[in-house]
SETI-171555 format. One record per atom (N, C-alpha, C): x, y, z. Coordinates in steps of 0.001 Angstrom, whole numbers, padded with zeros to 6 digits, always signed. Layout:
N
XYZ
...
//
This chain:
214
+000851-001197+000000
+000000+000000+000000
+000884+001245+000000
+000583+002233-000856
+001367+003460-000898
+001102+004317+000333
+001991+005305+000553
+001789+006224+001671
+000458+006948+001534
+000124+007371+000321
-001137+008079+000097
-002330+007189+000413
-002285+005957-000047
-003398+005030+000205
-003532+004737+001691
-002395+004549+002381
-002432+004276+003810
-002988+005470+004575
-002581+006669+004185
-003082+007883+004837
-004588+008013+004647
-005044+007846+003411
-006472+008003+003139
-007290+006917+003818
-006714+005702+003928
-007425+004597+004579
-007696+004888+006044
-006845+005728+006658
-007046+006069+008071
-008410+006731+008288
-008868+007499+007313
-010165+008170+007437
-011332+007190+007378
-011056+005936+007056
-012108+004916+007014
-012062+003990+008227
-011118+004242+009145
-011109+003520+010409
-012104+004188+011352
-012558+003514+012407
-013506+004151+013326
-012984+005470+013896
-011720+005491+014318
-011153+006721+014894
-010996+007795+013828
-010439+007410+012681
-010215+008381+011624
-011502+008950+011070
-012512+008112+010926
-013802+008567+010417
-014426+009580+011364
-014384+009276+012654
-014986+010189+013630
-014242+011519+013676
-012915+011484+013701
-012136+012716+013756
-012328+013524+012472
-012287+012858+011326
-012492+013557+010070
-013850+014217+009984
-014882+013538+010457
-016222+014119+010450
-016310+015329+011371
-015663+015226+012528
-015683+016353+013470
-014965+017563+012882
-013823+017326+012244
-013084+018431+011644
-013877+019058+010497
-014512+018221+009669
-015323+018758+008583
-016494+019571+009125
-017106+019087+010190
-018223+019817+010803
-017787+021214+011249
-016619+021304+011898
-016115+022596+012353
-015803+023506+011163
-015169+022950+010136
-014847+023730+008949
-016110+024234+008257
-017072+023361+008087
-018306+023736+007384
-019062+024813+008148
-019159+024659+009457
-019877+025650+010262
-019174+027012+010205
-017846+026991+010260
-017095+028246+010278
-017154+028967+008931
-017069+028225+007845
-017056+028842+006525
-018441+029273+006064
-019474+028552+006477
-020844+028816+006027
-020888+028966+004511
-020482+027939+003769
-020421+028063+002315
-021793+028262+001687
-021805+029060+000638
-023030+029335-000097
-023032+028534-001392
-024210+028111-001794
-024344+027289-002982
-023673+027951-004180
-022798+027195-004842
-022142+027689-006040
-020851+028438-005808
-020467+028664-004542
-019206+029345-004278
-018025+028449-004670
-016856+029077-004749
-015627+028356-005053
-014769+028261-003798
-014048+027138-003664
-013230+026893-002475
-011897+026286-002898
-010819+026788-002335
-009478+026250-002550
-009034+025496-001308
-008596+024246-001493
-008083+023409-000405
-006568+023314-000570
-005831+024067+000244
-004369+024142+000127
-003734+023034+000965
-002875+022247+000326
-002309+021079+000997
-003338+019982+001084
-004025+019736-000022
-005175+018814-000012
-004771+017363+000178
-003493+017023-000059
-003062+015642+000124
-003829+014686-000766
-004481+013718-000155
-005245+012722-000920
-006637+013209-001310
-006974+014441-000954
-008243+015020-001374
-009432+014702-000490
-009181+014244+000738
-010303+013834+001593
-011280+014990+001827
-010778+016122+002313
-011671+017246+002593
-012115+017935+001307
-011299+017884+000278
-011691+018427-001020
-012970+017739-001500
-012979+016424-001408
-014153+015671-001864
-015357+015918-000961
-015137+015990+000352
-016266+016224+001251
-016963+017545+000948
-016179+018585+000723
-016804+019878+000415
-017507+019847-000935
-016923+019178-001906
-017568+019088-003214
-018883+018312-003131
-018904+017255-002332
-020072+016386-002253
-021172+016928-001346
-020783+017630-000270
-021762+017979+000759
-022103+019461+000868
-021248+020326+000337
-021441+021753+000578
-021951+022518-000633
-022064+021859-001779
-022570+022549-002950
-021648+023615-003483
-020337+023448-003270
-019362+024412-003763
-018465+023756-004810
-017811+024581-005604
-016845+024109-006598
-015457+024186-005971
-014787+023061-005899
-013572+022953-005106
-012371+022637-005984
-011247+023275-005652
-009963+022963-006262
-009002+022587-005141
-008334+021451-005289
-007323+021042-004325
-005933+021323-004868
-005025+021705-003978
-003641+021989-004369
-002692+021288-003418
-001627+020676-003968
-000634+020001-003142
+000673+019907-003932
+001823+019937-003227
+003099+019824-003934
+003480+018389-004289
+002798+017406-003700
+003176+016002-003874
+002384+015398-005037
+003064+015149-006167
+002352+014686-007357
+001785+013280-007179
+002450+012460-006358
+001933+011108-006120
+000616+011157-005358
+000535+012036-004361
-000696+012157-003596
-001800+012778-004442
-001430+013707-005339
-002429+014271-006249
-002969+013203-007188
-002096+012307-007634
-002541+011217-008501
-003543+010333-007760
-003284+010070-006480
-004235+009291-005684
-005551+010060-005569
-005461+011373-005297
-006669+012189-005146
-007523+012130-006402
-006897+012235-007550
-007647+012176-008805
-008298+010800-008971
-007551+009755-008647
-008094+008412-008759
-009233+008144-007799
-009249+008880-006682
-010305+008709-005684
-011528+009570-005973
-011465+010348-007050
-012640+011116-007447
-012567+012596-007190
-011377+013116-006871
-011227+014563-006709
-011196+015183-008092
-012217+015947-008431
-012398+016390-009808
-011331+017378-010250
-010971+018320-009394
-010028+019371-009783
-008926+019475-008745
-007705+019129-009130
-006578+019300-008226
-005332+019621-009043
-004502+020491-008508
-003337+020980-009240
-002108+020911-008342
-000947+020848-008975
+000299+020881-008236
+000704+022305-007919
+001306+022499-006770
+001755+023833-006395
+002080+023896-004916
+002720+024989-004532
+003136+025176-003142
+002320+026289-002492
+002075+026135-001204
+001274+027120-000480
+001933+028495-000480
+003277+028523-000488
+003999+029796-000410
+003933+030591-001715
+003530+029954-002807
+003434+030643-004113
+002274+030028-004889
+001076+030430-004555
-000106+029826-005158
-000248+030261-006613
-000512+029313-007508
-000577+029622-008951
-001954+030129-009385
-002482+031121-008647
-003799+031662-008939
-003758+033185-008854
-004657+033812-009577
-004752+035273-009534
-005395+035735-008217
-005245+037016-007928
-005850+037609-006738
-007358+037346-006739
-007881+037071-005533
-009332+036922-005333
-009955+035900-006284
-009265+034770-006474
-009766+033735-007381
-010859+032871-006768
-010903+032801-005416
-011829+031888-004737
-012630+032638-003679
-013864+032188-003477
-014668+032760-002391
-014116+032347-001035
-013702+031096-000920
-013281+030513+000348
-011963+029771+000157
-011201+029633+001240
-010008+028785+001192
-009817+028108+002540
-009246+026902+002473
-008946+026146+003679
-007539+025563+003572
-006963+025304+004725
-005700+024562+004817
-005823+023725+006080
-006023+022428+005920
-006337+021561+007057
-005048+020921+007581
-004449+021546+008539
-003178+021185+009204
-001984+021181+008253
-002168+021556+007001
-001048+021547+006056
-000019+022627+006377
-000455+023783+006882
+000500+024843+007194
+001394+024477+008370
+000991+023471+009149
+001831+023009+010260
+003133+022389+009764
+003193+022070+008470
+004379+021457+007881
+005071+022396+006888
+004669+023660+006887
+005272+024661+005999
+006113+025611+006845
+007406+025681+006567
+008290+026529+007365
+007889+028000+007244
+007573+028429+006040
+007188+029826+005810
+005673+029961+005899
+005120+029647+007062
+003661+029606+007184
+003020+030977+007042
+003705+032047+007485
+003149+033386+007310
+003071+033750+005836
+004102+033385+005081
+004086+033631+003644
+002954+032855+002989
+002758+031614+003421
+001675+030803+002871
+000315+031403+003206
+000138+031859+004431
-001139+032453+004818
-001387+033740+004045
-000344+034517+003820
-000486+035731+003020
-000988+035393+001613
-000498+034285+001064
-000954+033848-000241
-002427+033422-000214
-002838+032732+000848
-004251+032361+000975
-005132+033600+001000
-004711+034602+001755
-005475+035846+001816
-005551+036486+000432
-004448+036469-000282
-004397+037101-001607
-005403+036500-002576
-005561+035178-002551
-006406+034527-003564
-007849+034346-003100
-008190+034828-001906
-009516+034589-001326
-010335+035871-001288
-011630+035747-001611
-012532+036901-001612
-013302+037066-000309
-013679+035955+000345
-014625+036096+001470
-014107+035568+002805
-013699+034300+002881
-013370+033750+004204
-012313+032656+004095
-011461+032612+005117
-010377+031631+005210
-010536+030851+006510
-010257+029544+006460
-010226+028715+007664
-008979+027842+007607
-008130+027970+008612
-006930+027139+008646
-006971+026254+009900
-006793+024962+009668
-006754+024007+010771
-005322+023837+011245
-005117+023964+012544
-003787+023870+013133
-003782+022818+014233
-002593+022335+014562
-002427+021416+015678
-002186+022231+016941
-002956+021938+017981
-002963+022743+019201
-001963+022209+020222
-000995+023046+020582
-000001+022637+021570
-000614+022471+022958
-001749+023123+023191
-002428+023003+024478
-003471+021889+024420
-003051+020704+024013
-003987+019590+023883
-003345+018304+024373
-004208+017340+024687
-003719+016035+025112
-002949+015350+023985
-003391+015533+022749
-002704+014897+021630
-001257+015364+021519
-001006+016634+021817
+000378+017120+021765
+001258+016334+022737
+000761+016081+023932
+001555+015352+024922
+001760+013895+024516
+000858+013375+023706
+000992+012003+023239
+001843+011877+021980
+001692+012831+021036
+002283+012663+019712
+003191+013801+019258
+003185+014930+019968
+003861+016105+019424
+005194+016464+020033
+005493+015971+021204
+006721+016388+021885
+007956+015771+021232
+009076+016456+021392
+010339+015940+020885
+010400+015803+019380
+009746+016695+018685
+009755+016638+017229
+008608+015857+016634
+007807+015214+017497
+006633+014502+017014
+006931+013078+016599
+005885+012291+016484
+006021+010890+016084
+004968+010553+015044
+005263+009523+014242
+004323+009086+013227
+004004+010188+012234
+002727+010343+011923
+002306+011364+010960
+002540+012777+011455
+002834+012932+012736
+003037+014264+013306
+004515+014672+013360
+005401+013829+012883
+006826+014142+012933
+007121+015389+012097
+007780+016331+012729
+008156+017566+012044
+007093+018637+012033
+005923+018367+012596
+004842+019357+012580
+005085+020444+013612
+004610+021643+013294
+004615+022734+014266
+003255+022776+014953
+003276+022744+016275
+002053+022812+017071
+001902+024241+017582
+000762+024852+017337
+000541+026251+017675
-000221+026394+018988
+000062+027477+019687
-000788+027890+020795
-001876+028799+020233
-002964+029017+020960
-003980+029954+020483
-003424+031351+020218
-002497+031818+021050
-001887+033141+020832
-001127+033159+019514
-000374+032103+019237
+000369+032027+017978
-000571+031968+016778
-001673+031251+016942
-002629+031125+015834
-003195+032494+015451
-003564+033280+016433
-004074+034629+016151
-002992+035514+015542
-001765+035377+016052
-000672+036223+015587
-000333+035981+014119
-000662+034805+013587
-000397+034535+012181
-001074+035557+011268
-002197+036116+011716
-002967+037043+010892
-002557+038503+011086
-001642+038772+012011
-001239+040154+012282
-000691+040809+011016
-001203+041999+010722
-000724+042752+009582
-001316+042356+008245
-002162+041327+008221
-002789+040899+006976
-004158+041585+006816
-004609+041788+005589
-005880+042488+005358
-007098+041591+005602
-007266+041211+006869
-008397+040382+007279
-009038+041006+008507
-010206+040516+008864
-010877+040990+010074
-011728+039869+010638
-012194+040056+011866
-013073+039084+012502
-012414+037749+012767
-011141+037742+013162
-010447+036482+013416
-011056+035789+014636
-011426+034528+014483
-011980+033738+015587
-011273+032394+015655
-011292+031795+016848
-010703+030478+017058
-011749+029554+017671
-011693+028294+017275
-012449+027259+017965
-011633+025985+017914
-011944+025034+018776
-011196+023778+018787
-012156+022594+018882
-011630+021436+018557
-012377+020194+018665
-011420+019034+018814
-011974+017835+018954
-011200+016610+019183
-010415+016758+020494
-011155+016817+021585
-010543+017037+022902
-009839+015800+023423
-010378+014639+023131
-009718+013380+023480
-009335+012678+022185
-008069+012294+022026
-007595+011748+020746
-007958+010294+020522
-009235+010010+020533
-009711+008651+020289
-011170+008708+019900
-011753+007574+019601
-013160+007545+019189
-014024+006797+020198
-013517+006650+021424
-014266+005945+022462
-015518+006740+022838
-016496+006088+023464
-017712+006801+023860
-017435+008047+024704
-016420+007995+025570
-016105+009168+026393
-015676+010346+025530
-014888+010078+024487
-014445+011144+023590
-015625+011768+022859
-016529+010932+022397
-017692+011423+021667
-018629+012217+022583
-018775+011741+023811
-019642+012434+024763
-019078+013807+025111
-017763+013861+025355
-017138+015150+025678
-017278+016117+024519
-017151+015624+023312
-017245+016487+022131
-018626+017126+022026
-019648+016424+022480
-021010+016950+022383
-021273+018067+023378
-020579+018071+024511
-020899+019039+025556
-019848+020125+025714
-018624+019906+025259
-017561+020903+025437
-017805+022089+024507
-017663+023311+025003
-017843+024477+024134
-016744+024564+023087
-017119+025016+021877
-016137+025092+020797
-015026+026091+021117
-015310+027052+021982
-014298+028036+022332
-013280+027539+023344
-013486+026345+023910
-012530+025792+024866
-011212+025525+024138
-010100+026151+024561
-008863+026101+023765
-008016+024869+024016
-008626+023706+024164
-007888+022499+024532
-008034+021360+023531
-008787+021553+022459
-008946+020506+021462
-007707+020371+020589
-007448+019173+020116
-006260+018934+019294
-006332+019676+017964
-007547+019798+017407
-007750+020482+016136
-008196+021904+016432
-007351+022866+016087
-007660+024277+016339
-007922+024964+015002
-009081+025569+014895
-009489+026211+013645
-009463+027732+013805
-008663+028373+012967
-008583+029838+012946
-009286+030329+011696
-010233+031224+011872
-011086+031682+010772
-010990+033200+010669
-010918+033700+009434
-010844+035153+009227
-011618+035532+007975
-012223+036702+008012
-012929+037251+006850
-011993+038146+006054
-012171+038127+004750
-011353+038917+003836
-012242+039955+003188
-011724+041151+002969
-012492+042195+002324
-013394+042928+003304
-014308+043691+002743
-015185+044530+003583
-016181+043696+004357
//
C-alpha cells in the first residue's frame, strides 16, 4: 500500500472517520459556504476534505498540493479538480476563490506566514486554517520531541500564535475554535465532544477563521 493510500485509509477507520467528520463539521460551520461558491483546499493531500466539500457543501472545489503522487491518488479517488503547487506561491490570480482552507497543512510549511499571506491574496470572502494545538492532550501524546508518526516535524501552535499569524494581513473578525478534545473515538471522547464548548482552547484540532475584504 502506498503512503497516500495508507493515509487516506485512516479516514475509514472508526477513529479516523470520527475525527475527520468532526473536523469537517467545524470547517463547514465556520465557513458557512453558499451554494455555487468556489473553495481552494491548500495542501489537499489525498483530497479527503476536497471531496467532502464538493459532495456535501454545494461548492466548486480545487485542491492543491506539492506532492504529485498524492495528487494522482486524489484524482483516482474522485477529486475532480486538483493541481500541483506550493502554499507559499499559489498559482492563482488575486481573489480567485470565495473561500479557502488549509487543514493542518500549514503546520508542515516553514514559511507559514508567507503561505497564509498567499491564501489571503487569492480569497474573496473567508479563510479557515486548521492547526495542531499545543495546548492539547494529543500534543503530549504525539507532538513532543519533534513529534512521532504522521506528526513528525509538525509545528504545534498555541492559540496566541494562531491569532498572531494574521497580524498585519488584510483580514478581520479572526476567531478560534477547537475540537477533538480526546484523541480517540471511544464513547467518552464522543460524549465530551457533544458538551464541550467550541471556544474551549484544549482541542487537538484548532481552527482559525478570518474574513477577507469589507
